[in-house]
N, C-alpha and C positions, 0 to 999 in steps of 0.2 A: 404672722403665719400660725401662731398658736390659737388665735381667736377664730380663724376660719374653720379649722377642723372641729373645734368645739361647737361652732354654730351648725356645721353640717351634721355633726352627731346629734345635736339637739333637734334639728329639723327632721332627721331620720327617725328619731324616737317619737316625735309628735306624729309623724305620718303613720308609723306603725300602730301607735295607739289609736289613731282615728280609724285606720283600716280594721283593727280589732273591734272597734265600736260598731262599724258598719256590718261586720260579720255577725255580731250578736243581734243586731236589728233584723238581719235577714233570717236568722234562725227563729227569732221571736214571731215572725210573720208566717211561719209554717202553719198550714191550716189545722184547726182543732180536729180531733177525731169526730167522726160522724156517730151520733148517738142513735142506738136502735133499742126500742123497748120490746121485751119478750115476756109474755104472760106464761106462767107455769101453772098447770092444773093436772088433774087426773087424766086428762086427754093428751097431755104432752106439752111441748113448747109451741107457742103461737106468736110469731111465725116460726115454723120448723126450719125453713130455709131462708137465709139472709143473703141476698145477692150483693156482691161487693166487687170493687175494682181491684186489680192486681196490686198487692202490697198496701192496700188502703188501711188506714188506722181506724179502728172502731172502738166504741165504748158501748158494750152490750149491757143493758139494764134489765136484769131478770127480776120479776116480781111474782112470788108464789101466791096463788089465790087460796082462799080458805077452802077446806075440804080435803078428803083423802087423796094422796098421791105418793108415789114412790120417789118423786123428784124433790127430795129434801135437800139435795145438793146438785150442783152441776159440775161435770168433769170434762176437761179438755185433755184427752190422753196425749196428743202430740206435744202439748205444752207442759205436761206433767203438772197440771193445775186443777185444783178442786176448790170450790167455794160452797159453803153452806148457804141454803136458801131459807131463812126464817120466814114464816108465814106473814104475808102482808108488808114485808120490808124490802125496798128496792136494793139489789146488790149489783154494783157496777163491776164489770170485768173488761179490762182493756186488752185488746188483741190486735194483731196485724193480720190482715187477710193474706193467704198464700199468694204466690205469684200466679199460680194456676191450680185448678183442682179445688179440693174442699178441706176445710178445717172442721172436724167433727166434734160435737159435744153431746153428752148424754147424761141421764140420771145416774146415780151411784150404782144401780143394778144393771144399767145398759138397756133397759126396756124402752125408755122414752129417748128419742134421738133427735138431733138437729144438726145443722151445718151452716158454715159460712162458705158460700160457693162463689168461685170466680169462673166466669164462662171461658 
């Protein structure tokens, strides 16, 4: 009778360990964020509107082009997030699209604007 509870305990522990392994495999297969390239120039963000699905994970890659622009940084006010945009260097910003509506971003002065829009 001592052997059976120990075997049951061991079998339960192995089963739980396997289930934990399955759960981590499921999490690992979650789709990677969609990458969106955005050019930044004196004219603004291109594209200025990024269409997205509700709660979609995005990685926006901002690249500031040579030349004068006030967009030396990008600001996501709703996320309290600001990233510097060095000229010619890609800057990756991970965001999650809203469930509906828009997630606005702009230059540090607010003159040049863009958005992640969910229809």
